[in-house]
A tleap script that builds the chain and sets N, CA, C and O, in Angstrom:
source leaprc.protein.ff14SB
mol = sequence {
  NMET THR LYS SER GLU LEU ILE ASN MET LEU
  VAL LYS SER GLY LYS LEU GLU LYS LYS GLN
  THR LYS LEU PHE LEU GLU SER LEU THR ASP
  VAL ILE THR LYS GLU ILE LYS LYS GLY GLY
  GLU VAL PRO LEU THR GLY LEU GLY LYS PHE
  LYS VAL SER ARG ARG LYS ALA ARG MET GLY
  ARG ASN PRO GLN THR GLY GLU ALA ILE GLU
  ILE PRO ALA LYS LYS VAL VAL LYS PHE SER
  VAL ALA LYS THR LEU LYS GLU THR ILE SER
  PRO ALA GLY LYS LYS ILE ALA LYS LYS VAL
  ARG ARG LYS CARG
}
set mol.1.N position { 8.484 2.541 11.890 }
set mol.1.CA position { 9.899 2.355 11.422 }
set mol.1.C position { 9.887 3.215 10.352 }
set mol.1.O position { 9.022 3.361 9.489 }
set mol.2.N position { 11.342 3.978 10.560 }
set mol.2.CA position { 11.628 4.998 9.500 }
set mol.2.C position { 12.503 4.285 8.452 }
set mol.2.O position { 12.795 3.089 8.462 }
set mol.3.N position { 12.851 5.152 7.603 }
set mol.3.CA position { 13.718 4.571 6.257 }
set mol.3.C position { 15.093 4.407 6.646 }
set mol.3.O position { 15.824 3.579 6.101 }
set mol.4.N position { 15.499 5.236 7.652 }
set mol.4.CA position { 16.912 4.800 8.147 }
set mol.4.C position { 16.816 3.451 8.968 }
set mol.4.O position { 17.643 2.546 8.858 }
set mol.5.N position { 15.814 3.422 9.727 }
set mol.5.CA position { 15.717 1.990 10.638 }
set mol.5.C position { 15.471 0.599 9.436 }
set mol.5.O position { 15.966 -0.513 9.620 }
set mol.6.N position { 14.750 0.908 8.419 }
set mol.6.CA position { 14.598 -0.207 7.532 }
set mol.6.C position { 15.869 -0.524 6.769 }
set mol.6.O position { 16.149 -1.654 6.369 }
set mol.7.N position { 16.677 0.638 6.585 }
set mol.7.CA position { 17.916 0.449 5.725 }
set mol.7.C position { 18.952 -0.403 6.800 }
set mol.7.O position { 19.600 -1.384 6.435 }
set mol.8.N position { 18.984 0.104 8.066 }
set mol.8.CA position { 19.847 -0.559 9.065 }
set mol.8.C position { 19.613 -2.177 9.173 }
set mol.8.O position { 20.493 -3.035 9.112 }
set mol.9.N position { 18.192 -2.379 9.350 }
set mol.9.CA position { 17.597 -3.798 9.566 }
set mol.9.C position { 18.225 -4.466 8.265 }
set mol.9.O position { 18.933 -5.467 8.375 }
set mol.10.N position { 17.987 -3.965 7.199 }
set mol.10.CA position { 18.140 -4.638 5.931 }
set mol.10.C position { 19.876 -5.107 5.734 }
set mol.10.O position { 20.288 -6.190 5.318 }
set mol.11.N position { 20.619 -4.017 6.141 }
set mol.11.CA position { 21.953 -4.181 6.207 }
set mol.11.C position { 22.255 -5.245 7.206 }
set mol.11.O position { 23.087 -6.082 6.855 }
set mol.12.N position { 21.726 -5.357 8.384 }
set mol.12.CA position { 22.056 -6.560 9.375 }
set mol.12.C position { 21.658 -7.857 8.941 }
set mol.12.O position { 22.325 -8.833 9.282 }
set mol.13.N position { 20.608 -7.980 8.202 }
set mol.13.CA position { 20.139 -9.233 7.804 }
set mol.13.C position { 20.712 -9.594 6.349 }
set mol.13.O position { 20.553 -10.743 5.938 }
set mol.14.N position { 21.260 -8.807 5.698 }
set mol.14.CA position { 21.635 -9.107 4.170 }
set mol.14.C position { 22.954 -9.140 4.072 }
set mol.14.O position { 23.636 -9.137 5.097 }
set mol.15.N position { 23.547 -9.179 2.767 }
set mol.15.CA position { 24.889 -9.098 2.457 }
set mol.15.C position { 25.417 -7.909 1.842 }
set mol.15.O position { 26.494 -7.845 1.248 }
set mol.16.N position { 24.450 -6.799 2.050 }
set mol.16.CA position { 24.645 -5.528 1.328 }
set mol.16.C position { 25.354 -4.576 2.210 }
set mol.16.O position { 25.331 -4.741 3.430 }
set mol.17.N position { 26.043 -3.493 1.607 }
set mol.17.CA position { 26.341 -2.536 2.733 }
set mol.17.C position { 25.371 -1.467 2.675 }
set mol.17.O position { 24.687 -1.200 1.687 }
set mol.18.N position { 25.348 -0.834 3.852 }
set mol.18.CA position { 24.354 0.552 4.024 }
set mol.18.C position { 24.190 1.251 2.648 }
set mol.18.O position { 23.058 1.460 2.212 }
set mol.19.N position { 25.443 1.666 1.865 }
set mol.19.CA position { 25.215 2.475 0.695 }
set mol.19.C position { 24.222 1.835 -0.366 }
set mol.19.O position { 23.267 2.416 -0.882 }
set mol.20.N position { 24.679 0.365 -0.620 }
set mol.20.CA position { 23.994 -0.348 -1.632 }
set mol.20.C position { 22.556 -0.590 -1.294 }
set mol.20.O position { 21.685 -0.586 -2.163 }
set mol.21.N position { 22.309 -0.802 -0.010 }
set mol.21.CA position { 20.956 -0.829 0.590 }
set mol.21.C position { 20.086 0.299 0.160 }
set mol.21.O position { 19.108 0.272 -0.587 }
set mol.22.N position { 20.684 1.373 0.832 }
set mol.22.CA position { 19.874 2.726 0.579 }
set mol.22.C position { 19.556 3.085 -1.106 }
set mol.22.O position { 18.419 3.407 -1.451 }
set mol.23.N position { 20.583 2.998 -2.002 }
set mol.23.CA position { 20.535 2.879 -3.273 }
set mol.23.C position { 19.344 1.898 -3.820 }
set mol.23.O position { 18.593 2.327 -4.696 }
set mol.24.N position { 19.205 0.799 -3.383 }
set mol.24.CA position { 18.207 -0.177 -3.677 }
set mol.24.C position { 17.075 0.180 -3.623 }
set mol.24.O position { 16.284 0.042 -4.557 }
set mol.25.N position { 16.737 0.821 -2.264 }
set mol.25.CA position { 15.572 1.373 -1.798 }
set mol.25.C position { 15.022 2.419 -2.606 }
set mol.25.O position { 13.810 2.451 -2.822 }
set mol.26.N position { 15.889 3.371 -3.123 }
set mol.26.CA position { 15.703 4.492 -3.796 }
set mol.26.C position { 15.300 4.108 -5.448 }
set mol.26.O position { 14.416 4.669 -6.095 }
set mol.27.N position { 15.955 3.299 -5.805 }
set mol.27.CA position { 15.827 2.778 -7.166 }
set mol.27.C position { 14.499 2.168 -7.099 }
set mol.27.O position { 13.704 2.464 -7.991 }
set mol.28.N position { 14.119 1.312 -6.120 }
set mol.28.CA position { 12.746 0.588 -6.155 }
set mol.28.C position { 11.572 1.611 -5.974 }
set mol.28.O position { 10.502 1.454 -6.563 }
set mol.29.N position { 11.771 2.468 -5.292 }
set mol.29.CA position { 10.824 3.637 -5.241 }
set mol.29.C position { 10.687 4.429 -6.370 }
set mol.29.O position { 9.571 4.886 -6.613 }
set mol.30.N position { 11.840 4.732 -7.276 }
set mol.30.CA position { 11.665 5.310 -8.587 }
set mol.30.C position { 11.127 4.366 -9.429 }
set mol.30.O position { 10.364 4.867 -10.255 }
set mol.31.N position { 11.256 3.190 -9.509 }
set mol.31.CA position { 10.693 2.094 -10.317 }
set mol.31.C position { 9.239 2.033 -10.420 }
set mol.31.O position { 8.552 2.084 -11.440 }
set mol.32.N position { 8.816 1.893 -8.984 }
set mol.32.CA position { 7.264 1.895 -8.727 }
set mol.32.C position { 6.730 3.132 -9.192 }
set mol.32.O position { 5.822 3.083 -10.021 }
set mol.33.N position { 7.162 4.260 -8.780 }
set mol.33.CA position { 6.606 5.634 -9.211 }
set mol.33.C position { 6.333 5.632 -10.645 }
set mol.33.O position { 5.217 5.806 -11.136 }
set mol.34.N position { 7.564 5.399 -11.376 }
set mol.34.CA position { 7.523 5.431 -12.801 }
set mol.34.C position { 6.273 4.449 -13.350 }
set mol.34.O position { 5.658 4.877 -14.327 }
set mol.35.N position { 5.912 3.318 -12.852 }
set mol.35.CA position { 5.096 2.524 -13.510 }
set mol.35.C position { 3.742 2.748 -12.888 }
set mol.35.O position { 2.739 2.311 -13.453 }
set mol.36.N position { 3.659 3.455 -11.671 }
set mol.36.CA position { 2.373 3.939 -11.377 }
set mol.36.C position { 1.895 4.967 -12.365 }
set mol.36.O position { 0.863 4.846 -13.025 }
set mol.37.N position { 2.598 5.834 -12.410 }
set mol.37.CA position { 2.337 6.959 -13.556 }
set mol.37.C position { 1.875 6.477 -14.690 }
set mol.37.O position { 0.909 7.015 -15.232 }
set mol.38.N position { 2.459 5.446 -15.197 }
set mol.38.CA position { 1.922 4.906 -16.511 }
set mol.38.C position { 0.641 4.138 -16.506 }
set mol.38.O position { 0.146 3.649 -17.521 }
set mol.39.N position { 0.141 4.059 -15.331 }
set mol.39.CA position { -1.095 3.281 -15.054 }
set mol.39.C position { -1.059 1.656 -14.850 }
set mol.39.O position { -2.027 0.898 -14.920 }
set mol.40.N position { 0.174 1.348 -14.604 }
set mol.40.CA position { 0.601 -0.014 -14.473 }
set mol.40.C position { 0.460 -0.523 -13.053 }
set mol.40.O position { 0.109 0.198 -12.120 }
set mol.41.N position { 0.756 -1.808 -12.947 }
set mol.41.CA position { 0.593 -2.439 -11.566 }
set mol.41.C position { 2.125 -2.878 -11.297 }
set mol.41.O position { 2.884 -3.163 -12.223 }
set mol.42.N position { 2.465 -2.900 -10.070 }
set mol.42.CA position { 3.813 -3.550 -9.577 }
set mol.42.C position { 3.554 -4.402 -8.311 }
set mol.42.O position { 3.205 -4.038 -7.188 }
set mol.43.N position { 3.859 -5.819 -8.868 }
set mol.43.CA position { 3.526 -6.800 -7.859 }
set mol.43.C position { 4.782 -6.978 -7.136 }
set mol.43.O position { 5.881 -6.833 -7.671 }
set mol.44.N position { 4.578 -7.341 -5.726 }
set mol.44.CA position { 5.926 -7.871 -5.008 }
set mol.44.C position { 5.658 -8.971 -4.352 }
set mol.44.O position { 5.025 -8.972 -3.296 }
set mol.45.N position { 6.159 -10.110 -4.971 }
set mol.45.CA position { 5.443 -11.440 -4.425 }
set mol.45.C position { 5.823 -11.604 -2.886 }
set mol.45.O position { 6.906 -11.381 -2.346 }
set mol.46.N position { 4.821 -11.982 -2.423 }
set mol.46.CA position { 4.901 -12.177 -0.929 }
set mol.46.C position { 4.575 -11.045 -0.029 }
set mol.46.O position { 4.474 -11.192 1.189 }
set mol.47.N position { 4.410 -9.909 -0.642 }
set mol.47.CA position { 4.270 -8.545 0.031 }
set mol.47.C position { 2.911 -8.155 -0.455 }
set mol.47.O position { 1.963 -8.148 0.331 }
set mol.48.N position { 2.779 -7.850 -1.643 }
set mol.48.CA position { 1.351 -7.168 -2.238 }
set mol.48.C position { 1.671 -6.688 -3.493 }
set mol.48.O position { 2.654 -7.102 -4.108 }
set mol.49.N position { 0.813 -5.731 -3.981 }
set mol.49.CA position { 0.809 -5.166 -5.160 }
set mol.49.C position { 0.475 -3.766 -5.043 }
set mol.49.O position { -0.415 -3.435 -4.260 }
set mol.50.N position { 1.148 -2.826 -5.800 }
set mol.50.CA position { 0.802 -1.404 -5.925 }
set mol.50.C position { -0.146 -1.197 -7.174 }
set mol.50.O position { 0.257 -1.753 -8.196 }
set mol.51.N position { -1.139 -0.609 -7.259 }
set mol.51.CA position { -1.946 -0.387 -8.483 }
set mol.51.C position { -2.653 1.055 -8.389 }
set mol.51.O position { -2.833 1.628 -7.314 }
set mol.52.N position { -2.951 1.462 -9.370 }
set mol.52.CA position { -3.686 2.900 -9.601 }
set mol.52.C position { -5.286 2.592 -9.538 }
set mol.52.O position { -5.818 1.803 -10.318 }
set mol.53.N position { -5.922 3.226 -8.633 }
set mol.53.CA position { -7.469 3.221 -8.783 }
set mol.53.C position { -7.933 4.637 -9.071 }
set mol.53.O position { -7.305 5.620 -8.678 }
set mol.54.N position { -9.016 4.700 -9.746 }
set mol.54.CA position { -9.724 5.851 -10.012 }
set mol.54.C position { -10.908 5.980 -9.286 }
set mol.54.O position { -11.754 5.086 -9.313 }
set mol.55.N position { -11.051 7.010 -8.636 }
set mol.55.CA position { -12.235 7.373 -7.641 }
set mol.55.C position { -13.176 8.342 -8.509 }
set mol.55.O position { -12.722 9.379 -8.993 }
set mol.56.N position { -14.519 7.947 -8.681 }
set mol.56.CA position { -15.390 8.982 -9.237 }
set mol.56.C position { -15.732 10.124 -8.371 }
set mol.56.O position { -15.629 10.163 -7.145 }
set mol.57.N position { -16.174 11.095 -9.205 }
set mol.57.CA position { -16.658 12.535 -8.412 }
set mol.57.C position { -17.814 12.085 -7.521 }
set mol.57.O position { -18.607 11.161 -7.703 }
set mol.58.N position { -17.730 12.888 -6.597 }
set mol.58.CA position { -18.989 12.544 -5.368 }
set mol.58.C position { -19.184 13.908 -4.737 }
set mol.58.O position { -18.478 14.892 -4.955 }
set mol.59.N position { -20.193 13.844 -3.956 }
set mol.59.CA position { -20.659 14.810 -3.087 }
set mol.59.C position { -20.431 14.577 -1.725 }
set mol.59.O position { -20.893 13.540 -1.248 }
set mol.60.N position { -19.658 15.528 -0.843 }
set mol.60.CA position { -19.379 15.267 0.136 }
set mol.60.C position { -19.743 16.448 1.212 }
set mol.60.O position { -20.560 17.266 0.788 }
set mol.61.N position { -19.307 16.635 2.404 }
set mol.61.CA position { -19.766 17.681 3.481 }
set mol.61.C position { -18.441 18.140 4.073 }
set mol.61.O position { -17.581 17.336 4.435 }
set mol.62.N position { -18.289 19.626 4.170 }
set mol.62.CA position { -17.620 20.114 4.926 }
set mol.62.C position { -17.883 19.916 6.389 }
set mol.62.O position { -18.799 20.547 6.915 }
set mol.63.N position { -17.120 19.056 7.107 }
set mol.63.CA position { -17.306 18.620 8.756 }
set mol.63.C position { -17.362 20.178 9.588 }
set mol.63.O position { -18.073 20.275 10.589 }
set mol.64.N position { -16.813 20.994 9.247 }
set mol.64.CA position { -17.043 22.298 9.973 }
set mol.64.C position { -18.392 23.066 9.917 }
set mol.64.O position { -19.010 23.411 10.924 }
set mol.65.N position { -18.820 23.317 8.530 }
set mol.65.CA position { -19.988 23.794 8.362 }
set mol.65.C position { -21.171 23.319 7.982 }
set mol.65.O position { -22.251 23.909 7.973 }
set mol.66.N position { -20.840 21.861 7.562 }
set mol.66.CA position { -21.916 21.005 6.947 }
set mol.66.C position { -22.292 21.428 5.622 }
set mol.66.O position { -23.308 20.929 5.136 }
set mol.67.N position { -21.667 22.224 5.003 }
set mol.67.CA position { -21.949 22.704 3.671 }
set mol.67.C position { -21.584 21.486 2.641 }
set mol.67.O position { -20.553 20.824 2.768 }
set mol.68.N position { -22.465 21.284 1.695 }
set mol.68.CA position { -22.416 20.310 0.803 }
set mol.68.C position { -21.194 20.674 -0.522 }
set mol.68.O position { -21.310 21.705 -1.185 }
set mol.69.N position { -20.345 19.930 -0.706 }
set mol.69.CA position { -19.236 20.121 -1.591 }
set mol.69.C position { -18.872 19.049 -2.463 }
set mol.69.O position { -18.851 17.869 -2.111 }
set mol.70.N position { -18.538 19.539 -3.792 }
set mol.70.CA position { -18.408 18.292 -4.852 }
set mol.70.C position { -16.935 17.960 -4.706 }
set mol.70.O position { -16.072 18.837 -4.702 }
set mol.71.N position { -16.679 16.678 -4.586 }
set mol.71.CA position { -15.202 16.333 -4.431 }
set mol.71.C position { -14.738 15.565 -6.139 }
set mol.71.O position { -15.156 14.482 -6.548 }
set mol.72.N position { -13.945 16.350 -6.756 }
set mol.72.CA position { -13.625 15.976 -7.982 }
set mol.72.C position { -13.362 14.489 -8.289 }
set mol.72.O position { -13.133 13.851 -7.262 }
set mol.73.N position { -13.338 13.898 -9.217 }
set mol.73.CA position { -12.678 12.543 -9.694 }
set mol.73.C position { -11.203 12.516 -9.508 }
set mol.73.O position { -10.623 13.577 -9.739 }
set mol.74.N position { -10.423 11.399 -9.097 }
set mol.74.CA position { -9.053 11.527 -9.054 }
set mol.74.C position { -8.737 10.250 -9.206 }
set mol.74.O position { -9.586 9.358 -9.180 }
set mol.75.N position { -7.283 10.016 -9.405 }
set mol.75.CA position { -6.519 8.814 -9.251 }
set mol.75.C position { -5.780 8.545 -7.944 }
set mol.75.O position { -5.159 9.451 -7.389 }
set mol.76.N position { -5.834 7.428 -7.495 }
set mol.76.CA position { -4.879 7.158 -6.179 }
set mol.76.C position { -4.218 5.928 -6.289 }
set mol.76.O position { -4.562 5.044 -7.073 }
set mol.77.N position { -3.166 5.852 -5.426 }
set mol.77.CA position { -2.483 4.828 -5.476 }
set mol.77.C position { -2.908 3.892 -4.412 }
set mol.77.O position { -3.104 4.361 -3.290 }
set mol.78.N position { -3.082 2.578 -4.630 }
set mol.78.CA position { -3.554 1.737 -3.644 }
set mol.78.C position { -2.622 0.563 -3.330 }
set mol.78.O position { -1.849 0.354 -4.265 }
set mol.79.N position { -2.479 -0.210 -2.357 }
set mol.79.CA position { -1.619 -1.296 -1.988 }
set mol.79.C position { -2.435 -2.424 -1.498 }
set mol.79.O position { -3.036 -2.275 -0.434 }
set mol.80.N position { -2.530 -3.576 -2.171 }
set mol.80.CA position { -3.157 -4.776 -1.853 }
set mol.80.C position { -2.177 -5.622 -1.223 }
set mol.80.O position { -1.102 -5.841 -1.782 }
set mol.81.N position { -2.569 -6.290 0.299 }
set mol.81.CA position { -1.561 -6.945 0.840 }
set mol.81.C position { -1.826 -8.337 0.175 }
set mol.81.O position { -2.887 -8.693 -0.338 }
set mol.82.N position { -0.547 -9.135 0.290 }
set mol.82.CA position { -0.681 -10.541 -0.539 }
set mol.82.C position { -1.519 -11.340 0.585 }
set mol.82.O position { -1.685 -11.023 1.763 }
set mol.83.N position { -1.901 -12.235 0.029 }
set mol.83.CA position { -2.708 -13.399 0.675 }
set mol.83.C position { -1.761 -14.003 1.775 }
set mol.83.O position { -2.125 -13.997 2.951 }
set mol.84.N position { -0.644 -14.484 1.426 }
set mol.84.CA position { 0.171 -15.269 2.314 }
set mol.84.C position { 0.678 -14.283 3.449 }
set mol.84.O position { 0.908 -14.706 4.582 }
set mol.85.N position { 0.848 -12.901 3.086 }
set mol.85.CA position { 1.249 -12.004 4.489 }
set mol.85.C position { 0.079 -11.811 5.309 }
set mol.85.O position { 0.228 -11.688 6.525 }
set mol.86.N position { -1.159 -11.766 4.745 }
set mol.86.CA position { -2.203 -11.606 5.618 }
set mol.86.C position { -2.697 -12.984 6.476 }
set mol.86.O position { -3.404 -12.990 7.483 }
set mol.87.N position { -2.151 -14.066 5.823 }
set mol.87.CA position { -2.589 -15.371 6.485 }
set mol.87.C position { -1.223 -15.534 7.693 }
set mol.87.O position { -1.462 -16.138 8.739 }
set mol.88.N position { -0.026 -15.037 7.481 }
set mol.88.CA position { 0.837 -15.000 8.244 }
set mol.88.C position { 0.642 -14.023 9.590 }
set mol.88.O position { 1.099 -14.298 10.699 }
set mol.89.N position { -0.038 -12.972 9.302 }
set mol.89.CA position { -0.351 -12.227 10.424 }
set mol.89.C position { -1.615 -12.530 11.292 }
set mol.89.O position { -1.759 -12.243 12.481 }
set mol.90.N position { -2.537 -13.189 10.439 }
set mol.90.CA position { -3.834 -13.475 11.130 }
set mol.90.C position { -4.354 -14.852 10.617 }
set mol.90.O position { -5.373 -14.865 9.927 }
set mol.91.N position { -3.657 -16.096 10.941 }
set mol.91.CA position { -4.168 -17.204 10.429 }
set mol.91.C position { -5.546 -17.435 10.406 }
set mol.91.O position { -6.049 -18.004 9.437 }
set mol.92.N position { -6.314 -17.008 11.496 }
set mol.92.CA position { -7.852 -17.136 11.808 }
set mol.92.C position { -8.650 -16.073 11.062 }
set mol.92.O position { -9.880 -16.099 11.114 }
set mol.93.N position { -8.039 -15.196 10.413 }
set mol.93.CA position { -8.736 -13.848 9.745 }
set mol.93.C position { -10.026 -14.323 8.997 }
set mol.93.O position { -11.135 -13.850 9.244 }
set mol.94.N position { -9.784 -15.345 8.017 }
set mol.94.CA position { -11.042 -15.563 7.194 }
set mol.94.C position { -12.113 -16.262 8.058 }
set mol.94.O position { -13.239 -16.080 7.594 }
set mol.95.N position { -12.091 -16.925 9.056 }
set mol.95.CA position { -13.084 -17.613 9.781 }
set mol.95.C position { -13.955 -16.211 10.570 }
set mol.95.O position { -15.182 -16.146 10.642 }
set mol.96.N position { -13.126 -15.304 11.040 }
set mol.96.CA position { -13.713 -14.302 11.783 }
set mol.96.C position { -14.333 -13.312 10.684 }
set mol.96.O position { -15.297 -12.665 11.094 }
set mol.97.N position { -13.985 -13.110 9.498 }
set mol.97.CA position { -14.658 -12.409 8.481 }
set mol.97.C position { -15.853 -13.116 8.138 }
set mol.97.O position { -16.911 -12.505 7.989 }
set mol.98.N position { -15.780 -14.194 8.020 }
set mol.98.CA position { -17.117 -15.099 7.572 }
set mol.98.C position { -18.183 -14.899 8.724 }
set mol.98.O position { -19.372 -14.803 8.421 }
set mol.99.N position { -17.805 -14.840 9.929 }
set mol.99.CA position { -18.729 -14.794 11.045 }
set mol.99.C position { -19.500 -13.517 11.279 }
set mol.99.O position { -20.621 -13.389 11.770 }
set mol.100.N position { -18.362 -12.263 10.661 }
set mol.100.CA position { -18.996 -11.070 10.793 }
set mol.100.C position { -20.190 -10.877 9.681 }
set mol.100.O position { -21.245 -10.298 9.944 }
set mol.101.N position { -19.894 -11.410 8.478 }
set mol.101.CA position { -20.733 -11.364 7.427 }
set mol.101.C position { -21.971 -12.002 7.745 }
set mol.101.O position { -23.007 -11.416 7.432 }
set mol.102.N position { -22.029 -13.127 8.327 }
set mol.102.CA position { -23.320 -13.625 8.611 }
set mol.102.C position { -24.224 -13.109 9.685 }
set mol.102.O position { -25.409 -13.431 9.780 }
set mol.103.N position { -23.503 -12.168 10.608 }
set mol.103.CA position { -24.346 -11.695 11.642 }
set mol.103.C position { -25.051 -10.430 10.937 }
set mol.103.O position { -26.103 -10.051 11.452 }
set mol.104.N position { -24.590 -9.770 9.851 }
set mol.104.CA position { -25.133 -8.579 9.349 }
set mol.104.C position { -26.408 -9.130 8.550 }
set mol.104.O position { -27.152 -8.347 7.958 }
savepdb mol mol.pdb
quit
């Protein structure tokens, strides 16, 4: 789905006009970006949570040459999906995960 398709779907299902919906999405993106830059978290109830995660420096390999390279430490943005959304998509997901863990 593209941004335009998302805006059109929100316009059809809501009470906002296209201009208002576009402005809302842009504002939401700005708020999330500013909060993430500060190192905070942004929870969206029923959807999930944006947060910053720190990755340690590590050794990796160049896939073309096989040469060992050092990958520097960095911060990355992660999105954790809400439990209710996971269960909506795959209600039996918990049972499957437990079976896989037991086999290992």
